[in-house]
All heavy atoms as a GROMACS GRO file, in nm:
protein
  486
    1MET      N    1  -3.126   1.311  11.599
    1MET     CA    2  -2.999   1.379  11.612
    1MET      C    3  -2.941   1.411  11.475
    1MET      O    4  -2.938   1.326  11.388
    1MET     CB    5  -2.900   1.290  11.684
    1MET     CG    6  -2.932   1.262  11.825
    1MET     SD    7  -2.793   1.167  11.888
    1MET     CE    8  -2.810   1.199  12.056
    2SER      N    9  -2.895   1.532  11.462
    2SER     CA   10  -2.833   1.570  11.336
    2SER      C   11  -2.685   1.599  11.361
    2SER      O   12  -2.648   1.648  11.467
    2SER     CB   13  -2.902   1.692  11.278
    2SER     OG   14  -2.885   1.801  11.366
    3THR      N   15  -2.603   1.564  11.260
    3THR     CA   16  -2.460   1.592  11.273
    3THR      C   17  -2.423   1.703  11.178
    3THR      O   18  -2.478   1.715  11.069
    3THR     CB   19  -2.377   1.466  11.240
    3THR    OG1   20  -2.407   1.427  11.107
    3THR    CG2   21  -2.410   1.353  11.335
    4LYS      N   22  -2.330   1.785  11.217
    4LYS     CA   23  -2.284   1.895  11.132
    4LYS      C   24  -2.149   1.858  11.072
    4LYS      O   25  -2.062   1.805  11.139
    4LYS     CB   26  -2.270   2.022  11.214
    4LYS     CG   27  -2.402   2.074  11.264
    4LYS     CD   28  -2.383   2.207  11.336
    4LYS     CE   29  -2.517   2.260  11.382
    4LYS     NZ   30  -2.502   2.390  11.449
    5GLN      N   31  -2.134   1.886  10.945
    5GLN     CA   32  -2.008   1.863  10.874
    5GLN      C   33  -1.942   1.999  10.855
    5GLN      O   34  -1.958   2.063  10.753
    5GLN     CB   35  -2.034   1.798  10.738
    5GLN     CG   36  -2.088   1.658  10.746
    5GLN     CD   37  -1.976   1.556  10.749
    5GLN    OE1   38  -1.868   1.583  10.701
    5GLN    NE2   39  -2.003   1.440  10.804
    6GLY      N   40  -1.871   2.047  10.953
    6GLY     CA   41  -1.808   2.177  10.944
    6GLY      C   42  -1.664   2.166  10.895
    6GLY      O   43  -1.594   2.071  10.927
    7GLY      N   44  -1.621   2.262  10.816
    7GLY     CA   45  -1.484   2.265  10.770
    7GLY      C   46  -1.458   2.164  10.660
    7GLY      O   47  -1.548   2.109  10.598
    8LYS      N   48  -1.329   2.140  10.638
    8LYS     CA   49  -1.289   2.047  10.532
    8LYS      C   50  -1.286   1.905  10.583
    8LYS      O   51  -1.248   1.880  10.697
    8LYS     CB   52  -1.148   2.080  10.483
    8LYS     CG   53  -1.139   2.184  10.377
    8LYS     CD   54  -0.995   2.193  10.329
    8LYS     CE   55  -0.985   2.256  10.194
    8LYS     NZ   56  -0.846   2.264  10.149
    9ALA      N   57  -1.323   1.813  10.499
    9ALA     CA   58  -1.310   1.672  10.533
    9ALA      C   59  -1.165   1.631  10.517
    9ALA      O   60  -1.096   1.676  10.426
    9ALA     CB   61  -1.399   1.587  10.443
   10LYS      N   62  -1.116   1.548  10.606
   10LYS     CA   63  -0.977   1.504  10.598
   10LYS      C   64  -0.959   1.412  10.479
   10LYS      O   65  -1.044   1.327  10.453
   10LYS     CB   66  -0.936   1.432  10.726
   10LYS     CG   67  -0.930   1.522  10.847
   10LYS     CD   68  -0.879   1.447  10.967
   10LYS     CE   69  -0.871   1.538  11.088
   10LYS     NZ   70  -0.823   1.465  11.205
   11PRO      N   71  -0.847   1.426  10.405
   11PRO     CA   72  -0.824   1.336  10.292
   11PRO      C   73  -0.792   1.195  10.342
   11PRO      O   74  -0.736   1.177  10.450
   11PRO     CB   75  -0.703   1.397  10.222
   11PRO     CG   76  -0.634   1.476  10.327
   11PRO     CD   77  -0.742   1.524  10.421
   12LEU      N   78  -0.832   1.099  10.263
   12LEU     CA   79  -0.805   0.961  10.299
   12LEU      C   80  -0.657   0.931  10.281
   12LEU      O   81  -0.593   0.979  10.188
   12LEU     CB   82  -0.887   0.866  10.211
   12LEU     CG   83  -1.038   0.881  10.223
   12LEU    CD1   84  -1.106   0.791  10.122
   12LEU    CD2   85  -1.083   0.847  10.363
   13LYS      N   86  -0.603   0.852  10.370
   13LYS     CA   87  -0.461   0.817  10.360
   13LYS      C   88  -0.444   0.704  10.260
   13LYS      O   89  -0.524   0.611  10.255
   13LYS     CB   90  -0.407   0.773  10.496
   13LYS     CG   91  -0.400   0.884  10.597
   13LYS     CD   92  -0.338   0.835  10.725
   13LYS     CE   93  -0.327   0.948  10.826
   13LYS     NZ   94  -0.266   0.900  10.951
   14LYS      N   95  -0.335   0.715  10.180
   14LYS     CA   96  -0.306   0.609  10.086
   14LYS      C   97  -0.239   0.494  10.160
   14LYS      O   98  -0.159   0.518  10.251
   14LYS     CB   99  -0.212   0.659   9.975
   14LYS     CG  100  -0.276   0.757   9.880
   14LYS     CD  101  -0.190   0.780   9.759
   14LYS     CE  102  -0.077   0.875   9.793
   14LYS     NZ  103   0.002   0.912   9.675
   15PRO      N  104  -0.268   0.373  10.122
   15PRO     CA  105  -0.200   0.260  10.187
   15PRO      C  106  -0.052   0.261  10.152
   15PRO      O  107  -0.013   0.303  10.044
   15PRO     CB  108  -0.270   0.137  10.130
   15PRO     CG  109  -0.332   0.184  10.003
   15PRO     CD  110  -0.363   0.330  10.022
   16LYS      N  111   0.029   0.218  10.246
   16LYS     CA  112   0.173   0.214  10.222
   16LYS      C  113   0.203   0.112  10.113
   16LYS      O  114   0.148   0.002  10.112
   16LYS     CB  115   0.248   0.176  10.349
   16LYS     CG  116   0.241   0.281  10.456
   16LYS     CD  117   0.323   0.242  10.576
   16LYS     CE  118   0.318   0.350  10.682
   16LYS     NZ  119   0.398   0.313  10.801
   17SER      N  120   0.292   0.153  10.022
   17SER     CA  121   0.328   0.061   9.914
   17SER      C  122   0.431  -0.038   9.965
   17SER      O  123   0.527   0.000  10.032
   17SER     CB  124   0.383   0.138   9.794
   17SER     OG  125   0.497   0.210   9.831
   18ASP      N  126   0.410  -0.162   9.933
   18ASP     CA  127   0.506  -0.263   9.978
   18ASP      C  128   0.628  -0.262   9.888
   18ASP      O  129   0.623  -0.215   9.774
   18ASP     CB  130   0.442  -0.402   9.979
   18ASP     CG  131   0.373  -0.434   9.848
   18ASP    OD1  132   0.352  -0.343   9.767
   18ASP    OD2  133   0.341  -0.553   9.828
   19LYS      N  134   0.739  -0.310   9.939
   19LYS     CA  135   0.863  -0.308   9.863
   19LYS      C  136   0.853  -0.404   9.746
   19LYS      O  137   0.797  -0.513   9.757
   19LYS     CB  138   0.981  -0.346   9.952
   19LYS     CG  139   1.007  -0.244  10.060
   19LYS     CD  140   1.130  -0.276  10.138
   19LYS     CE  141   1.158  -0.168  10.241
   19LYS     NZ  142   1.282  -0.193  10.314
   20LYS      N  143   0.910  -0.361   9.632
   20LYS     CA  144   0.904  -0.442   9.512
   20LYS      C  145   1.017  -0.546   9.514
   20LYS      O  146   1.124  -0.520   9.567
   20LYS     CB  147   0.918  -0.355   9.388
   20LYS     CG  148   0.805  -0.255   9.372
   20LYS     CD  149   0.824  -0.172   9.249
   20LYS     CE  150   0.713  -0.071   9.233
   20LYS     NZ  151   0.731   0.012   9.115
   21ASP      N  152   0.989  -0.658   9.455
   21ASP     CA  153   1.092  -0.761   9.442
   21ASP      C  154   1.161  -0.742   9.308
   21ASP      O  155   1.098  -0.736   9.204
   21ASP     CB  156   1.029  -0.901   9.446
   21ASP     CG  157   0.968  -0.932   9.583
   21ASP    OD1  158   1.018  -0.878   9.684
   21ASP    OD2  159   0.870  -1.007   9.588
   22TYR      N  160   1.293  -0.730   9.312
   22TYR     CA  161   1.372  -0.710   9.192
   22TYR      C  162   1.448  -0.838   9.160
   22TYR      O  163   1.500  -0.905   9.249
   22TYR     CB  164   1.473  -0.597   9.211
   22TYR     CG  165   1.409  -0.462   9.235
   22TYR    CD1  166   1.423  -0.398   9.357
   22TYR    CD2  167   1.336  -0.400   9.136
   22TYR    CE1  168   1.366  -0.273   9.378
   22TYR    CE2  169   1.278  -0.276   9.156
   22TYR     CZ  170   1.293  -0.214   9.279
   22TYR     OH  171   1.236  -0.090   9.299
   23ASP      N  172   1.454  -0.870   9.032
   23ASP     CA  173   1.534  -0.984   8.992
   23ASP      C  174   1.674  -0.935   8.954
   23ASP      O  175   1.706  -0.816   8.966
   23ASP     CB  176   1.468  -1.061   8.878
   23ASP     CG  177   1.449  -0.977   8.753
   23ASP    OD1  178   1.477  -0.857   8.757
   23ASP    OD2  179   1.407  -1.034   8.650
   24GLY      N  180   1.759  -1.024   8.909
   24GLY     CA  181   1.898  -0.990   8.879
   24GLY      C  182   1.913  -0.884   8.773
   24GLY      O  183   1.998  -0.796   8.783
   25VAL      N  184   1.829  -0.890   8.670
   25VAL     CA  185   1.838  -0.793   8.561
   25VAL      C  186   1.801  -0.654   8.610
   25VAL      O  187   1.868  -0.555   8.578
   25VAL     CB  188   1.745  -0.835   8.444
   25VAL    CG1  189   1.744  -0.731   8.334
   25VAL    CG2  190   1.786  -0.971   8.390
   26ASP      N  191   1.694  -0.645   8.690
   26ASP     CA  192   1.652  -0.515   8.743
   26ASP      C  193   1.759  -0.456   8.834
   26ASP      O  194   1.788  -0.337   8.827
   26ASP     CB  195   1.521  -0.529   8.821
   26ASP     CG  196   1.402  -0.558   8.732
   26ASP    OD1  197   1.409  -0.524   8.612
   26ASP    OD2  198   1.302  -0.612   8.782
   27MET      N  199   1.817  -0.537   8.919
   27MET     CA  200   1.921  -0.490   9.010
   27MET      C  201   2.043  -0.441   8.932
   27MET      O  202   2.104  -0.340   8.967
   27MET     CB  203   1.962  -0.599   9.109
   27MET     CG  204   1.855  -0.630   9.212
   27MET     SD  205   1.807  -0.489   9.313
   27MET     CE  206   1.957  -0.467   9.408
   28ALA      N  207   2.077  -0.511   8.825
   28ALA     CA  208   2.192  -0.470   8.742
   28ALA      C  209   2.163  -0.336   8.676
   28ALA      O  210   2.252  -0.249   8.671
   28ALA     CB  211   2.221  -0.576   8.637
   29ASN      N  212   2.042  -0.316   8.627
   29ASN     CA  213   2.006  -0.189   8.564
   29ASN      C  214   2.008  -0.074   8.664
   29ASN      O  215   2.055   0.036   8.632
   29ASN     CB  216   1.868  -0.199   8.498
   29ASN     CG  217   1.869  -0.284   8.373
   29ASN    OD1  218   1.973  -0.303   8.312
   29ASN    ND2  219   1.753  -0.334   8.336
   30ILE      N  220   1.959  -0.099   8.784
   30ILE     CA  221   1.959   0.005   8.887
   30ILE      C  222   2.101   0.041   8.925
   30ILE      O  223   2.135   0.159   8.939
   30ILE     CB  224   1.878  -0.044   9.011
   30ILE    CG1  225   1.729  -0.054   8.975
   30ILE    CG2  226   1.898   0.051   9.129
   30ILE    CD1  227   1.645  -0.121   9.081
   31GLN      N  228   2.187  -0.059   8.942
   31GLN     CA  229   2.327  -0.034   8.978
   31GLN      C  230   2.398   0.044   8.867
   31GLN      O  231   2.473   0.137   8.894
   31GLN     CB  232   2.399  -0.167   9.004
   31GLN     CG  233   2.541  -0.151   9.051
   31GLN     CD  234   2.550  -0.090   9.189
   31GLN    OE1  235   2.457  -0.095   9.267
   31GLN    NE2  236   2.662  -0.029   9.218
   32LYS      N  237   2.373   0.007   8.742
   32LYS     CA  238   2.435   0.076   8.628
   32LYS      C  239   2.391   0.222   8.623
   32LYS      O  240   2.472   0.311   8.600
   32LYS     CB  241   2.395   0.004   8.498
   32LYS     CG  242   2.461   0.060   8.375
   32LYS     CD  243   2.421  -0.020   8.252
   32LYS     CE  244   2.481   0.039   8.125
   32LYS     NZ  245   2.435  -0.032   8.005
   33LYS      N  246   2.265   0.247   8.648
   33LYS     CA  247   2.212   0.383   8.647
   33LYS      C  248   2.278   0.466   8.757
   33LYS      O  249   2.315   0.582   8.735
   33LYS     CB  250   2.060   0.380   8.666
   33LYS     CG  251   1.994   0.513   8.651
   33LYS     CD  252   1.843   0.500   8.660
   33LYS     CE  253   1.775   0.633   8.646
   33LYS     NZ  254   1.631   0.623   8.660
   34LYS      N  255   2.294   0.408   8.876
   34LYS     CA  256   2.358   0.480   8.986
   34LYS      C  257   2.502   0.514   8.952
   34LYS      O  258   2.550   0.624   8.982
   34LYS     CB  259   2.353   0.396   9.114
   34LYS     CG  260   2.217   0.394   9.178
   34LYS     CD  261   2.220   0.315   9.306
   34LYS     CE  262   2.082   0.306   9.371
   34LYS     NZ  263   2.085   0.230   9.496
   35GLU      N  264   2.573   0.421   8.889
   35GLU     CA  265   2.713   0.445   8.852
   35GLU      C  266   2.724   0.556   8.748
   35GLU      O  267   2.813   0.640   8.755
   35GLU     CB  268   2.777   0.317   8.800
   35GLU     CG  269   2.799   0.213   8.908
   35GLU     CD  270   2.849   0.080   8.854
   35GLU    OE1  271   2.867   0.069   8.731
   35GLU    OE2  272   2.868  -0.012   8.935
   36GLU      N  273   2.632   0.557   8.651
   36GLU     CA  274   2.633   0.661   8.548
   36GLU      C  275   2.608   0.799   8.610
   36GLU      O  276   2.672   0.898   8.574
   36GLU     CB  277   2.528   0.632   8.441
   36GLU     CG  278   2.565   0.516   8.350
   36GLU     CD  279   2.455   0.482   8.252
   36GLU    OE1  280   2.345   0.542   8.260
   36GLU    OE2  281   2.478   0.393   8.168
   37GLU      N  282   2.514   0.806   8.704
   37GLU     CA  283   2.484   0.933   8.770
   37GLU      C  284   2.605   0.981   8.851
   37GLU      O  285   2.637   1.100   8.852
   37GLU     CB  286   2.362   0.919   8.861
   37GLU     CG  287   2.232   0.905   8.786
   37GLU     CD  288   2.114   0.882   8.876
   37GLU    OE1  289   2.132   0.874   9.000
   37GLU    OE2  290   2.001   0.872   8.824
   38LYS      N  291   2.674   0.888   8.916
   38LYS     CA  292   2.791   0.923   8.995
   38LYS      C  293   2.902   0.976   8.904
   38LYS      O  294   2.966   1.078   8.935
   38LYS     CB  295   2.840   0.800   9.072
   38LYS     CG  296   2.956   0.828   9.164
   38LYS     CD  297   2.996   0.704   9.240
   38LYS     CE  298   3.116   0.728   9.329
   38LYS     NZ  299   3.158   0.606   9.397
   39ALA      N  300   2.924   0.910   8.790
   39ALA     CA  301   3.026   0.954   8.696
   39ALA      C  302   2.992   1.092   8.640
   39ALA      O  303   3.080   1.176   8.624
   39ALA     CB  304   3.040   0.852   8.583
   40LEU      N  305   2.865   1.116   8.613
   40LEU     CA  306   2.821   1.245   8.561
   40LEU      C  307   2.845   1.356   8.662
   40LEU      O  308   2.891   1.465   8.626
   40LEU     CB  309   2.673   1.238   8.522
   40LEU     CG  310   2.616   1.359   8.452
   40LEU    CD1  311   2.685   1.380   8.318
   40LEU    CD2  312   2.467   1.342   8.431
   41LYS      N  313   2.818   1.328   8.790
   41LYS     CA  314   2.842   1.428   8.894
   41LYS      C  315   2.991   1.460   8.905
   41LYS      O  316   3.029   1.576   8.923
   41LYS     CB  317   2.791   1.377   9.029
   41LYS     CG  318   2.641   1.384   9.042
   41LYS     CD  319   2.596   1.339   9.178
   41LYS     CE  320   2.446   1.340   9.191
   41LYS     NZ  321   2.401   1.296   9.323
   42GLU      N  322   3.077   1.357   8.892
   42GLU     CA  323   3.220   1.380   8.899
   42GLU      C  324   3.268   1.466   8.782
   42GLU      O  325   3.349   1.556   8.799
   42GLU     CB  326   3.295   1.247   8.899
   42GLU     CG  327   3.277   1.168   9.028
   42GLU     CD  328   3.342   1.031   9.022
   42GLU    OE1  329   3.402   0.996   8.918
   42GLU    OE2  330   3.332   0.959   9.123
   43LEU      N  331   3.215   1.440   8.662
   43LEU     CA  332   3.252   1.520   8.546
   43LEU      C  333   3.208   1.666   8.563
   43LEU      O  334   3.280   1.758   8.525
   43LEU     CB  335   3.191   1.461   8.419
   43LEU     CG  336   3.252   1.329   8.370
   43LEU    CD1  337   3.171   1.275   8.253
   43LEU    CD2  338   3.397   1.350   8.332
   44LYS      N  339   3.090   1.686   8.618
   44LYS     CA  340   3.042   1.822   8.640
   44LYS      C  341   3.132   1.895   8.739
   44LYS      O  342   3.162   2.012   8.722
   44LYS     CB  343   2.898   1.821   8.692
   44LYS     CG  344   2.795   1.792   8.586
   44LYS     CD  345   2.655   1.802   8.642
   44LYS     CE  346   2.550   1.772   8.537
   44LYS     NZ  347   2.415   1.780   8.591
   45ALA      N  348   3.175   1.824   8.844
   45ALA     CA  349   3.262   1.886   8.944
   45ALA      C  350   3.395   1.926   8.881
   45ALA      O  351   3.448   2.035   8.907
   45ALA     CB  352   3.284   1.791   9.060
   46LYS      N  353   3.451   1.839   8.796
   46LYS     CA  354   3.577   1.870   8.729
   46LYS      C  355   3.561   1.990   8.636
   46LYS      O  356   3.648   2.076   8.626
   46LYS     CB  357   3.628   1.750   8.650
   46LYS     CG  358   3.686   1.641   8.736
   46LYS     CD  359   3.740   1.528   8.650
   46LYS     CE  360   3.794   1.415   8.735
   46LYS     NZ  361   3.844   1.305   8.651
   47ALA      N  362   3.450   1.996   8.565
   47ALA     CA  363   3.426   2.105   8.472
   47ALA      C  364   3.414   2.238   8.545
   47ALA      O  365   3.459   2.341   8.496
   47ALA     CB  366   3.301   2.078   8.390
   48GLN      N  367   3.355   2.237   8.663
   48GLN     CA  368   3.340   2.361   8.739
   48GLN      C  369   3.475   2.409   8.791
   48GLN      O  370   3.497   2.530   8.801
   48GLN     CB  371   3.244   2.340   8.856
   48GLN     CG  372   3.100   2.329   8.814
   48GLN     CD  373   3.006   2.304   8.930
   48GLN    OE1  374   3.051   2.276   9.041
   48GLN    NE2  375   2.877   2.311   8.905
   49GLN      N  376   3.565   2.319   8.823
   49GLN     CA  377   3.696   2.359   8.872
   49GLN      C  378   3.778   2.427   8.764
   49GLN      O  379   3.847   2.524   8.789
   49GLN     CB  380   3.772   2.237   8.924
   49GLN     CG  381   3.716   2.181   9.053
   49GLN     CD  382   3.786   2.054   9.096
   49GLN    OE1  383   3.871   2.003   9.025
   49GLN    NE2  384   3.749   2.003   9.213
   50LYS      N  385   3.769   2.377   8.643
   50LYS     CA  386   3.848   2.431   8.532
   50LYS      C  387   3.787   2.560   8.477
   50LYS      O  388   3.853   2.634   8.407
   50LYS     CB  389   3.859   2.328   8.420
   50LYS     CG  390   3.943   2.208   8.457
   50LYS     CD  391   3.955   2.112   8.342
   50LYS     CE  392   4.037   1.992   8.380
   50LYS     NZ  393   4.047   1.896   8.271
   51GLY      N  394   3.665   2.584   8.503
   51GLY     CA  395   3.599   2.702   8.448
   51GLY      C  396   3.533   2.668   8.317
   51GLY      O  397   3.526   2.553   8.275
   52SER      N  398   3.488   2.770   8.248
   52SER     CA  399   3.420   2.744   8.122
   52SER      C  400   3.520   2.701   8.016
   52SER      O  401   3.631   2.753   8.009
   52SER     CB  402   3.344   2.868   8.075
   52SER     OG  403   3.436   2.972   8.049
   53PHE      N  404   3.481   2.607   7.937
   53PHE     CA  405   3.569   2.559   7.831
   53PHE      C  406   3.518   2.615   7.698
   53PHE      O  407   3.406   2.660   7.687
   53PHE     CB  408   3.576   2.407   7.828
   53PHE     CG  409   3.442   2.341   7.815
   53PHE    CD1  410   3.389   2.310   7.692
   53PHE    CD2  411   3.368   2.309   7.928
   53PHE    CE1  412   3.266   2.250   7.680
   53PHE    CE2  413   3.246   2.248   7.918
   53PHE     CZ  414   3.194   2.218   7.793
   54GLY      N  415   3.604   2.615   7.599
   54GLY     CA  416   3.564   2.667   7.468
   54GLY      C  417   3.613   2.808   7.445
   54GLY      O  418   3.577   2.870   7.346
   55GLY      N  419   3.690   2.861   7.535
   55GLY     CA  420   3.744   2.995   7.514
   55GLY      C  421   3.641   3.102   7.541
   55GLY      O  422   3.547   3.085   7.618
   56SER      N  423   3.658   3.214   7.473
   56SER     CA  424   3.570   3.328   7.497
   56SER      C  425   3.446   3.326   7.408
   56SER      O  426   3.366   3.417   7.413
   56SER     CB  427   3.647   3.458   7.475
   56SER     OG  428   3.693   3.465   7.342
   57GLY      N  429   3.434   3.226   7.324
   57GLY     CA  430   3.314   3.217   7.240
   57GLY      C  431   3.329   3.299   7.114
   57GLY      O  432   3.438   3.329   7.069
   58LEU      N  433   3.218   3.336   7.056
   58LEU     CA  434   3.220   3.414   6.932
   58LEU      C  435   3.258   3.558   6.962
   58LEU      O  436   3.210   3.619   7.057
   58LEU     CB  437   3.084   3.410   6.864
   58LEU     CG  438   3.035   3.272   6.822
   58LEU    CD1  439   2.892   3.282   6.769
   58LEU    CD2  440   3.125   3.216   6.714
   59LYS      N  441   3.342   3.612   6.879
   59LYS     CA  442   3.383   3.751   6.896
   59LYS      C  443   3.308   3.837   6.794
   59LYS      O  444   3.292   3.799   6.679
   59LYS     CB  445   3.532   3.765   6.874
   59LYS     CG  446   3.614   3.694   6.979
   59LYS     CD  447   3.762   3.718   6.959
   59LYS     CE  448   3.841   3.648   7.065
   59LYS     NZ  449   3.984   3.671   7.050
   60LYS      N  450   3.265   3.953   6.839
   60LYS     CA  451   3.196   4.045   6.751
   60LYS      C  452   3.300   4.133   6.681
   60LYS      O  453   3.400   4.170   6.739
   60LYS     CB  454   3.100   4.133   6.829
   60LYS     CG  455   2.984   4.056   6.889
   60LYS     CD  456   2.889   4.150   6.958
   60LYS     CE  457   2.773   4.074   7.020
   60LYS     NZ  458   2.681   4.164   7.089
   61SER      N  459   3.274   4.164   6.560
   61SER     CA  460   3.365   4.253   6.488
   61SER      C  461   3.339   4.397   6.531
   61SER      O  462   3.229   4.430   6.578
   61SER     CB  463   3.347   4.238   6.337
   61SER     OG  464   3.218   4.281   6.300
   62GLY      N  465   3.437   4.481   6.515
   62GLY     CA  466   3.425   4.621   6.554
   62GLY      C  467   3.348   4.705   6.454
   62GLY      O  468   3.318   4.820   6.479
   63LYS      N  469   3.313   4.647   6.341
   63LYS     CA  470   3.244   4.722   6.237
   63LYS      C  471   3.097   4.740   6.272
   63LYS      O  472   3.036   4.653   6.332
   63LYS     CB  473   3.255   4.653   6.102
   63LYS     CG  474   3.397   4.640   6.054
   63LYS     CD  475   3.403   4.568   5.920
   63LYS     CE  476   3.546   4.550   5.875
   63LYS     NZ  477   3.552   4.475   5.750
   64LYS      N  478   3.041   4.853   6.229
   64LYS     CA  479   2.898   4.878   6.254
   64LYS      C  480   2.821   4.879   6.125
   64LYS      O  481   2.863   4.913   6.024
   64LYS     CB  482   2.879   5.010   6.326
   64LYS     CG  483   2.923   5.002   6.468
   64LYS     CD  484   2.885   5.129   6.541
   64LYS     CE  485   2.924   5.119   6.687
   64LYS     NZ  486   2.889   5.236   6.761
   0.00000   0.00000   0.00000
């Protein structure tokens, strides 16, 4: 008996990664990072409400 290998072979599934154990230092770093990202998002939202800052930028002279 012969078998035919038609089409593409299915890719092998990766095993599910188990959850990592974090110690106190790692948890503190993760929490700090989340807080910084949240503060950054709030600053971006405030900046968008006020519009562009810095005035009209550089002005070109009328001379040619």
